KEKE-3310 file (N, C-alpha, C; in steps of 0.2 Angstrom, whole numbers, plus 5000, padded with zeros to 4 digits):
npx = (5448:5441:5447:5444:5431:5431:5436:5449:5452:5445:5451:5464:5460:5456:5467:5476:5470:5464:5451:5436:5424:5423:5413:5403:5410:5411:5399:5398:5403:5394:5388:5384:5392:5395:5386:5382:5387:5395:5400:5408:5417:5424:5429:5439:5447:5452:5460:5469:5475:5482:5491:5499:5504:5513:5522:5539:5545:5537:5538:5552:5551:5544:5552:5563:5558:5554:5567:5573:5564:5557:5550:5552:5540:5536:5525:5517:5509:5491:5487:5498:5507:5514:5521:5529:5539:5553:5555:5553:5558:5553:5540:5534:5540:5550:5559:5570:5570:5582:5592:5591:5599:5606:5605:5594:5584:5583:5579:5566:5560:5560:5552:5540:5538:5535:5523:5521:5524:5518:5522:5526:5530:5532:5527:5527:5512:5504:5514:5520:5509:5507:5519:5517:5506:5511:5518:5508:5496:5490:5481:5467:5454:5440:5444:5458:5455:5449:5460:5469:5462:5464:5477:5479:5472:5480:5492:5488:5483:5491:5504:5511:5509:5518:5530:5533:5534:5545:5555:5555:5560:5573:5579:5579:5588:5600:5602:5604:5616:5624:5624:5629:5642:5647:5645:5654:5666:5668:5668:5679:5689:5688:5690:5703:5710:5725:5733:5737:5745:5754:5752:5750:5734:5722:5705:5691:5673:5663:5651:5637:5627:5628:5642:5659:5665:5680:5693:5708:5720:5732:5747:5743:5730:5722:5711:5715:5711:5696:5685:5673:5672:5668:5668:5659:5644:5629:5635:5649:5662:5676:5689:5692:5691:5701:5712:5711:5713:5726:5733:5730:5736:5749:5751:5747:5756:5752:5751:5743:5727:5711:5696:5679:5667:5654:5640:5645:5658:5666:5668:5674:5686:5691:5693:5702:5714:5717:5724:5739:5751:5762:5770:5772:5757:5747:5732:5717:5702:5689:5679:5664:5654:5643:5649:5641:5633:5642:5646:5634:5634:5636:5649:5656:5651:5656:5670:5671:5664:5661:5660:5650:5640:5644:5658:5663:5660:5668:5681:5681:5681:5695:5702:5700:5707:5720:5720:5710:5705:5705:5696:5684:5679:5672:5659:5643:5642:5632:5630:5641:5640:5643:5636)
npy = (4528:4516:4512:4522:4519:4508:4496:4489:4479:4468:4466:4462:4450:4443:4443:4434:4422:4412:4411:4402:4407:4421:4430:4429:4434:4447:4452:4457:4470:4477:4492:4509:4518:4508:4498:4485:4467:4465:4478:4479:4469:4473:4485:4480:4473:4484:4489:4479:4478:4490:4487:4477:4484:4492:4483:4478:4467:4463:4473:4472:4460:4463:4473:4465:4457:4468:4473:4462:4459:4469:4479:4492:4501:4510:4520:4529:4544:4547:4554:4562:4561:4569:4579:4572:4567:4566:4557:4545:4532:4527:4524:4512:4504:4493:4487:4479:4486:4486:4485:4495:4508:4523:4535:4532:4530:4543:4550:4544:4548:4561:4563:4558:4569:4579:4576:4567:4554:4539:4531:4517:4505:4488:4473:4455:4453:4442:4434:4443:4445:4431:4429:4438:4433:4421:4426:4431:4423:4410:4401:4390:4392:4403:4415:4415:4417:4430:4437:4435:4442:4455:4456:4456:4467:4477:4476:4480:4493:4500:4495:4492:4504:4512:4506:4506:4520:4522:4515:4521:4533:4529:4524:4535:4543:4535:4535:4549:4551:4543:4550:4563:4558:4555:4567:4575:4568:4570:4584:4587:4582:4590:4603:4601:4600:4600:4616:4627:4637:4653:4660:4669:4672:4668:4669:4661:4662:4653:4654:4654:4663:4675:4677:4674:4678:4686:4687:4694:4690:4694:4687:4686:4685:4697:4707:4712:4715:4715:4708:4704:4690:4683:4669:4659:4652:4662:4673:4672:4678:4673:4675:4688:4686:4677:4685:4695:4687:4683:4695:4698:4688:4691:4704:4703:4694:4680:4664:4653:4646:4646:4638:4638:4625:4625:4629:4628:4625:4614:4617:4630:4626:4618:4629:4637:4628:4627:4638:4648:4654:4667:4661:4647:4641:4634:4625:4623:4615:4620:4617:4626:4626:4634:4646:4656:4658:4664:4675:4683:4686:4695:4695:4695:4707:4716:4714:4717:4730:4738:4730:4719:4704:4694:4696:4694:4681:4675:4679:4671:4658:4658:4661:4649:4640:4644:4643:4632:4630:4643:4650:4642:4642:4653:4651:4644:4628:4619:4624:4620:4609:4595:4584)
npz = (4582:4584:4596:4604:4606:4614:4610:4610:4620:4614:4602:4606:4612:4601:4593:4601:4597:4604:4607:4604:4599:4592:4589:4599:4609:4605:4606:4619:4618:4611:4612:4617:4605:4597:4586:4582:4581:4570:4568:4579:4577:4566:4570:4579:4570:4563:4573:4575:4562:4562:4572:4566:4556:4562:4567:4570:4565:4555:4546:4542:4536:4524:4519:4515:4505:4496:4493:4486:4476:4470:4457:4446:4437:4423:4414:4400:4404:4401:4386:4384:4374:4365:4372:4380:4373:4374:4384:4378:4379:4391:4390:4391:4402:4411:4425:4436:4452:4460:4451:4443:4434:4439:4431:4423:4433:4438:4427:4425:4437:4435:4424:4430:4440:4431:4427:4416:4416:4423:4437:4446:4460:4460:4468:4472:4478:4484:4489:4499:4508:4512:4519:4529:4535:4540:4551:4560:4560:4569:4570:4563:4566:4568:4574:4569:4555:4555:4560:4549:4539:4544:4543:4529:4526:4533:4525:4512:4514:4523:4526:4513:4505:4513:4514:4501:4498:4506:4499:4487:4490:4495:4484:4476:4483:4482:4468:4467:4474:4466:4454:4458:4461:4449:4442:4450:4447:4433:4433:4440:4432:4421:4426:4431:4419:4408:4408:4394:4397:4398:4384:4369:4363:4350:4350:4344:4342:4334:4320:4309:4301:4309:4309:4313:4329:4334:4345:4352:4363:4376:4384:4397:4397:4394:4385:4369:4356:4346:4333:4319:4308:4292:4286:4282:4274:4275:4271:4266:4265:4262:4258:4262:4276:4278:4275:4285:4297:4295:4297:4310:4317:4314:4319:4333:4337:4338:4346:4348:4343:4348:4346:4348:4352:4347:4336:4319:4322:4317:4303:4304:4310:4300:4290:4297:4298:4285:4282:4280:4290:4296:4306:4317:4322:4334:4334:4343:4348:4359:4373:4374:4383:4394:4392:4387:4398:4407:4400:4401:4414:4431:4434:4422:4416:4424:4422:4408:4404:4393:4382:4372:4374:4365:4363:4376:4378:4368:4373:4385:4380:4374:4386:4393:4387:4390:4404:4411:4424:4431:4423:4423:4436:4437:4433:4436:4442:4436:4424:4416:4410:4413:4418)
capx = (5441:5439:5450:5439:5424:5433:5437:5455:5452:5442:5456:5469:5458:5456:5474:5478:5468:5462:5444:5433:5418:5424:5406:5400:5414:5410:5392:5399:5405:5389:5385:5386:5393:5395:5379:5381:5393:5399:5404:5413:5423:5427:5434:5444:5451:5456:5466:5474:5479:5487:5497:5503:5508:5518:5527:5545:5547:5533:5541:5558:5550:5542:5558:5567:5554:5555:5574:5575:5559:5553:5550:5550:5536:5534:5520:5515:5502:5486:5486:5504:5512:5519:5525:5533:5543:5560:5554:5550:5561:5550:5533:5531:5546:5549:5565:5572:5572:5588:5597:5590:5604:5605:5603:5587:5579:5582:5575:5559:5557:5559:5545:5534:5537:5532:5516:5521:5524:5515:5527:5524:5535:5527:5530:5522:5507:5502:5520:5520:5503:5508:5524:5515:5502:5516:5520:5503:5490:5492:5475:5463:5448:5436:5449:5463:5452:5449:5467:5471:5459:5467:5484:5479:5470:5486:5497:5486:5481:5496:5511:5513:5511:5523:5537:5534:5537:5552:5560:5556:5565:5580:5582:5581:5594:5605:5603:5607:5623:5628:5624:5633:5648:5649:5646:5660:5672:5668:5670:5686:5693:5687:5694:5711:5713:5731:5733:5741:5750:5754:5753:5746:5729:5717:5700:5685:5667:5661:5644:5636:5624:5631:5649:5663:5668:5687:5696:5715:5722:5739:5749:5740:5722:5719:5709:5719:5707:5690:5681:5670:5674:5662:5670:5654:5638:5627:5639:5654:5668:5681:5696:5693:5692:5708:5717:5711:5716:5734:5735:5729:5741:5755:5751:5747:5761:5748:5755:5738:5721:5706:5689:5673:5665:5647:5638:5650:5665:5670:5669:5679:5692:5694:5695:5709:5719:5719:5727:5746:5753:5770:5773:5769:5752:5743:5724:5713:5695:5688:5672:5661:5648:5643:5652:5635:5631:5647:5646:5629:5634:5638:5657:5658:5649:5661:5676:5671:5658:5660:5659:5644:5640:5648:5665:5664:5660:5675:5686:5680:5684:5702:5705:5699:5713:5726:5720:5703:5702:5704:5690:5678:5677:5667:5653:5639:5643:5627:5630:5647:5638:5647:5632)
capy = (4528:4510:4512:4526:4515:4503:4489:4487:4472:4463:4465:4459:4443:4439:4442:4429:4417:4406:4411:4398:4410:4428:4434:4428:4439:4454:4454:4461:4476:4481:4497:4516:4520:4501:4497:4478:4463:4466:4484:4478:4465:4478:4490:4476:4472:4490:4490:4473:4480:4495:4484:4473:4488:4495:4478:4479:4461:4463:4478:4469:4454:4466:4476:4460:4456:4473:4473:4457:4457:4475:4480:4498:4501:4517:4521:4535:4547:4547:4560:4566:4558:4574:4583:4567:4564:4565:4551:4539:4526:4525:4524:4506:4502:4489:4484:4478:4492:4485:4485:4501:4513:4530:4540:4530:4531:4550:4552:4542:4552:4568:4562:4558:4575:4584:4573:4564:4547:4536:4527:4513:4500:4482:4467:4450:4454:4436:4432:4447:4443:4425:4429:4441:4428:4416:4429:4433:4419:4404:4396:4389:4394:4409:4420:4415:4420:4437:4440:4434:4448:4461:4456:4458:4475:4480:4476:4484:4499:4503:4493:4493:4511:4515:4503:4509:4527:4521:4512:4526:4538:4526:4523:4541:4545:4531:4538:4556:4550:4541:4556:4567:4556:4555:4574:4577:4565:4574:4591:4587:4580:4596:4608:4600:4599:4604:4623:4628:4642:4660:4661:4674:4667:4671:4665:4662:4660:4652:4655:4655:4669:4681:4677:4672:4683:4684:4691:4693:4690:4694:4681:4686:4685:4703:4708:4717:4717:4710:4709:4699:4688:4680:4664:4654:4654:4664:4679:4669:4682:4669:4678:4694:4683:4674:4691:4698:4682:4683:4701:4698:4683:4694:4710:4702:4689:4675:4658:4647:4648:4642:4638:4635:4619:4625:4629:4630:4623:4610:4621:4635:4623:4617:4635:4639:4624:4627:4644:4648:4660:4669:4658:4640:4642:4628:4626:4619:4616:4621:4617:4632:4625:4639:4653:4661:4660:4668:4682:4688:4686:4701:4695:4697:4714:4720:4714:4720:4734:4742:4725:4715:4697:4689:4697:4691:4674:4673:4679:4665:4652:4659:4660:4642:4636:4646:4640:4630:4631:4650:4653:4639:4643:4659:4648:4640:4621:4616:4627:4618:4603:4589:4579)
capz = (4583:4587:4602:4608:4607:4619:4607:4611:4623:4610:4597:4610:4613:4594:4591:4604:4593:4608:4608:4599:4596:4593:4588:4605:4613:4602:4609:4625:4616:4607:4617:4615:4598:4593:4584:4581:4582:4564:4569:4584:4574:4561:4574:4582:4564:4561:4578:4573:4556:4564:4576:4561:4552:4566:4570:4566:4561:4548:4541:4540:4531:4518:4516:4512:4498:4491:4491:4481:4470:4468:4450:4444:4431:4421:4409:4398:4406:4396:4382:4385:4369:4362:4377:4384:4368:4377:4389:4374:4381:4397:4389:4393:4404:4418:4427:4443:4456:4463:4446:4439:4434:4442:4426:4421:4438:4439:4421:4426:4442:4432:4420:4435:4443:4426:4426:4409:4417:4429:4440:4452:4462:4460:4471:4472:4484:4487:4493:4504:4512:4514:4524:4535:4539:4544:4557:4564:4560:4572:4571:4557:4568:4567:4576:4564:4549:4556:4560:4542:4535:4547:4540:4522:4526:4535:4520:4507:4516:4527:4525:4506:4503:4518:4512:4494:4499:4509:4494:4482:4493:4496:4477:4473:4487:4479:4462:4468:4476:4460:4449:4461:4461:4441:4441:4453:4443:4427:4434:4442:4426:4417:4430:4431:4412:4408:4405:4389:4400:4396:4377:4366:4360:4346:4351:4340:4344:4328:4319:4301:4299:4312:4308:4319:4334:4335:4350:4353:4370:4377:4388:4404:4396:4393:4378:4365:4350:4344:4327:4316:4301:4289:4281:4280:4271:4269:4269:4262:4263:4264:4257:4267:4283:4278:4275:4292:4302:4295:4299:4317:4320:4314:4323:4340:4338:4341:4347:4348:4341:4352:4343:4352:4349:4346:4329:4314:4324:4312:4297:4306:4311:4293:4287:4300:4297:4278:4281:4281:4294:4296:4311:4318:4327:4336:4334:4348:4349:4366:4375:4375:4388:4400:4390:4386:4405:4410:4396:4403:4422:4434:4434:4415:4415:4428:4419:4402:4404:4387:4377:4372:4377:4361:4364:4382:4377:4365:4378:4390:4376:4374:4393:4395:4384:4394:4411:4412:4431:4433:4420:4424:4442:4437:4430:4440:4440:4432:4417:4413:4405:4414:4421)
cpx = (5439:5441:5446:5433:5425:5434:5444:5456:5450:5447:5462:5467:5458:5463:5478:5476:5466:5455:5440:5427:5419:5418:5403:5403:5412:5403:5393:5401:5400:5385:5387:5386:5394:5388:5377:5387:5398:5403:5410:5419:5427:5432:5440:5449:5455:5462:5471:5478:5484:5493:5501:5507:5514:5523:5533:5547:5543:5536:5548:5557:5548:5548:5563:5564:5555:5562:5576:5571:5556:5555:5548:5547:5535:5530:5519:5509:5498:5486:5492:5509:5517:5523:5530:5538:5550:5560:5552:5552:5557:5543:5530:5537:5546:5556:5566:5574:5579:5594:5596:5596:5602:5602:5595:5582:5578:5578:5568:5556:5556:5552:5539:5533:5534:5525:5516:5522:5521:5520:5525:5530:5530:5531:5525:5518:5506:5508:5520:5515:5504:5513:5522:5510:5506:5518:5515:5497:5493:5486:5471:5456:5445:5441:5455:5461:5452:5456:5470:5468:5462:5474:5484:5477:5477:5491:5495:5485:5486:5503:5514:5514:5517:5530:5538:5537:5544:5557:5561:5561:5572:5583:5584:5587:5600:5607:5606:5614:5627:5629:5629:5641:5651:5650:5653:5667:5673:5670:5677:5691:5693:5691:5701:5714:5720:5731:5738:5747:5750:5756:5748:5741:5724:5711:5694:5679:5663:5653:5643:5634:5627:5638:5653:5666:5675:5689:5704:5717:5730:5741:5746:5732:5719:5717:5712:5715:5701:5687:5677:5672:5668:5664:5665:5648:5633:5631:5645:5660:5674:5688:5698:5694:5699:5713:5717:5714:5723:5736:5735:5735:5748:5756:5751:5752:5757:5752:5750:5732:5716:5699:5684:5670:5657:5646:5644:5657:5669:5672:5674:5686:5696:5697:5702:5715:5721:5723:5735:5748:5760:5774:5769:5763:5748:5736:5721:5706:5693:5681:5669:5655:5649:5646:5647:5633:5635:5646:5640:5629:5637:5646:5659:5657:5654:5668:5677:5664:5656:5659:5652:5645:5644:5655:5667:5665:5666:5681:5687:5683:5692:5705:5705:5705:5719:5726:5712:5701:5701:5698:5684:5675:5672:5660:5649:5640:5638:5627:5636:5646:5642:5642:5625)
cpy = (4522:4509:4516:4523:4509:4496:4486:4480:4467:4461:4461:4451:4439:4438:4436:4422:4411:4406:4407:4402:4418:4432:4434:4434:4446:4456:4459:4468:4480:4486:4504:4517:4513:4498:4489:4474:4464:4472:4483:4474:4469:4482:4486:4474:4478:4491:4485:4475:4485:4492:4480:4478:4492:4490:4478:4473:4461:4468:4475:4464:4458:4470:4471:4458:4461:4474:4468:4457:4464:4477:4488:4498:4508:4516:4528:4538:4548:4554:4565:4564:4563:4577:4578:4564:4562:4559:4545:4532:4523:4524:4518:4502:4498:4486:4483:4484:4492:4487:4491:4506:4520:4535:4538:4532:4539:4553:4550:4546:4559:4568:4562:4565:4580:4581:4570:4557:4545:4531:4523:4507:4494:4477:4461:4450:4448:4433:4436:4445:4436:4425:4433:4437:4423:4419:4430:4427:4412:4399:4396:4391:4401:4415:4421:4418:4428:4441:4440:4440:4454:4462:4458:4465:4479:4481:4480:4491:4503:4502:4494:4500:4514:4513:4505:4516:4527:4519:4517:4531:4536:4526:4530:4544:4542:4534:4545:4555:4548:4546:4561:4565:4556:4563:4577:4575:4569:4581:4592:4586:4587:4602:4607:4598:4603:4611:4623:4633:4649:4661:4666:4671:4672:4666:4666:4658:4659:4653:4656:4662:4675:4681:4674:4678:4681:4689:4689:4694:4690:4688:4681:4686:4691:4704:4714:4720:4712:4713:4703:4697:4684:4675:4659:4657:4657:4670:4677:4674:4679:4672:4684:4691:4680:4680:4694:4694:4683:4689:4701:4694:4687:4700:4709:4696:4682:4668:4652:4650:4643:4643:4635:4630:4619:4625:4631:4628:4620:4614:4627:4632:4621:4623:4637:4635:4624:4634:4643:4654:4661:4665:4651:4642:4636:4629:4621:4620:4615:4621:4624:4632:4630:4646:4658:4663:4665:4675:4686:4689:4693:4701:4698:4704:4718:4720:4718:4724:4737:4737:4721:4708:4692:4690:4694:4684:4671:4673:4673:4659:4652:4658:4652:4638:4638:4642:4638:4631:4638:4652:4649:4640:4649:4657:4644:4633:4618:4618:4624:4612:4597:4583:4582)
cpz = (4587:4594:4607:4610:4612:4616:4607:4614:4618:4604:4600:4610:4606:4592:4594:4601:4598:4609:4602:4595:4597:4592:4595:4610:4611:4605:4615:4624:4612:4612:4615:4607:4593:4592:4584:4582:4576:4565:4574:4581:4569:4564:4577:4576:4563:4566:4576:4567:4558:4568:4571:4558:4556:4569:4566:4562:4554:4543:4538:4535:4524:4515:4512:4505:4493:4489:4486:4475:4467:4461:4449:4437:4429:4415:4407:4401:4400:4393:4382:4380:4367:4367:4380:4379:4370:4382:4385:4377:4387:4396:4391:4396:4411:4419:4434:4447:4458:4458:4442:4439:4436:4437:4424:4427:4439:4433:4422:4431:4440:4428:4424:4438:4438:4424:4419:4410:4423:4431:4446:4454:4463:4464:4471:4478:4487:4492:4499:4510:4516:4520:4530:4539:4543:4551:4562:4565:4563:4573:4564:4559:4566:4568:4571:4557:4549:4556:4553:4538:4537:4544:4533:4521:4528:4529:4514:4508:4520:4526:4518:4504:4507:4515:4505:4494:4501:4503:4488:4484:4493:4489:4474:4476:4484:4473:4462:4469:4470:4455:4452:4460:4453:4440:4443:4449:4437:4428:4436:4436:4421:4420:4430:4424:4412:4405:4399:4392:4397:4389:4375:4362:4356:4347:4347:4342:4337:4327:4311:4300:4302:4312:4314:4323:4335:4340:4350:4360:4371:4382:4395:4403:4395:4386:4375:4359:4349:4337:4324:4309:4299:4284:4279:4277:4277:4266:4264:4260:4265:4263:4261:4274:4283:4279:4282:4297:4301:4298:4307:4320:4320:4319:4330:4342:4342:4341:4346:4346:4345:4348:4347:4349:4348:4338:4325:4316:4320:4306:4298:4307:4304:4289:4290:4298:4289:4277:4283:4284:4294:4302:4313:4324:4328:4336:4338:4347:4356:4368:4377:4380:4393:4398:4389:4393:4408:4406:4398:4411:4424:4433:4427:4414:4419:4425:4412:4401:4397:4381:4377:4374:4372:4362:4371:4382:4373:4369:4383:4386:4376:4381:4395:4392:4388:4401:4413:4419:4433:4429:4422:4431:4442:4435:4435:4438:4435:4425:4413:4408:4407:4418:4422)
residu = (UNK:UNK:UNK:UNK:UNK:UNK:UNK:UNK:UNK:UNK:UNK:UNK:UNK:UNK:UNK:UNK:UNK:UNK:UNK:UNK:UNK:UNK:UNK:UNK:UNK:UNK:UNK:UNK:UNK:UNK:UNK:UNK:UNK:UNK:UNK:UNK:UNK:UNK:UNK:UNK:UNK:UNK:UNK:UNK:UNK:UNK:UNK:UNK:UNK:UNK:UNK:UNK:UNK:UNK:UNK:UNK:UNK:UNK:UNK:UNK:UNK:UNK:UNK:UNK:UNK:UNK:UNK:UNK:UNK:UNK:UNK:UNK:UNK:UNK:UNK:UNK:UNK:UNK:UNK:UNK:UNK:UNK:UNK:UNK:UNK:UNK:UNK:UNK:UNK:UNK:UNK:UNK:UNK:UNK:UNK:UNK:UNK:UNK:UNK:UNK:UNK:UNK:UNK:UNK:UNK:UNK:UNK:UNK:UNK:UNK:UNK:UNK:UNK:UNK:UNK:UNK:UNK:UNK:UNK:UNK:UNK:UNK:UNK:UNK:UNK:UNK:UNK:UNK:UNK:UNK:UNK:UNK:UNK:UNK:UNK:UNK:UNK:UNK:UNK:UNK:UNK:UNK:UNK:UNK:UNK:UNK:UNK:UNK:UNK:UNK:UNK:UNK:UNK:UNK:UNK:UNK:UNK:UNK:UNK:UNK:UNK:UNK:UNK:UNK:UNK:UNK:UNK:UNK:UNK:UNK:UNK:UNK:UNK:UNK:UNK:UNK:UNK:UNK:UNK:UNK:UNK:UNK:UNK:UNK:UNK:UNK:UNK:UNK:UNK:UNK:UNK:UNK:UNK:UNK:UNK:UNK:UNK:UNK:UNK:UNK:UNK:UNK:UNK:UNK:UNK:UNK:UNK:UNK:UNK:UNK:UNK:UNK:UNK:UNK:UNK:UNK:UNK:UNK:UNK:UNK:UNK:UNK:UNK:UNK:UNK:UNK:UNK:UNK:UNK:UNK:UNK:UNK:UNK:UNK:UNK:UNK:UNK:UNK:UNK:UNK:UNK:UNK:UNK:UNK:UNK:UNK:UNK:UNK:UNK:UNK:UNK:UNK:UNK:UNK:UNK:UNK:UNK:UNK:UNK:UNK:UNK:UNK:UNK:UNK:UNK:UNK:UNK:UNK:UNK:UNK:UNK:UNK:UNK:UNK:UNK:UNK:UNK:UNK:UNK:UNK:UNK:UNK:UNK:UNK:UNK:UNK:UNK:UNK:UNK:UNK:UNK:UNK:UNK:UNK:UNK:UNK:UNK:UNK:UNK:UNK:UNK:UNK:UNK:UNK:UNK:UNK:UNK:UNK:UNK:UNK:UNK:UNK:UNK:UNK:UNK:UNK:UNK:UNK:UNK:UNK:UNK:UNK:UNK:UNK:UNK:UNK:UNK:UNK:UNK:UNK:UNK:UNK:UNK:UNK:UNK:UNK:UNK:UNK:UNK)
# end
């Protein structure tokens, strides 16, 4: 708007800082939409502020300060104490942006997105303004003072918010890259876990109230048999469960037992290892992350249309022991629980 009012030449004159009396020069521009000298000088200052904010050297100077001294500050949003309980560590948090670990940064940004945390990037404002003034202010006269005011305005109104956004995006990108790297490494380790191979497996999806869902699989992973046993409270049919287990191990020539690592996993493992079978049977605890996602998926419904989700989940646990890669590729990576 100041340019449209014809104030660009005045801004250029003041920026050169050779004019002893800028107010006298500003009088020449008091016409049309420019009501008085103060308005002319303010318009010129706005133009200078924009020039400062678009100057590559100025941005480079600020980036170096942000890079070295920026501090990430997170505070609890007012009245969100209960909802933000999982972000308790960040209610009054401050750390160097450069050294902030990726998982912390992602957690803070998630809290901000959910409206539970107020997040800001802070830098020493006085130092930033001082370094910018060294670039642009070359006089102690009246023009120099106007340029200094324009520099401060450019920093507060234009440069700081812009560089702030830039660094927030950069740090988020860096944190994302780090998180993806960790996720990929964890996933690779999980997918390439050594397969047990073609063994006849008895797989158990453990539980207390609903009992343990047991399935028997042949060496190719095909479902041969399924039933429920109740060795734990509140039902407590321990001896009946033990008898059924022994029969299944004998009837289906079971070579290994896979137990899901969810609810009642430890109790089920103790129960299984306390039993004696007619052959040597190895017992393994298997991660059941994502088994419930698989059991409700179209792939599982197509594979086992006549069985319910609990049977499908137990089959997935057994097959993961045989060949983790072949089973886990059926599940969306975010449901496997590796990051």
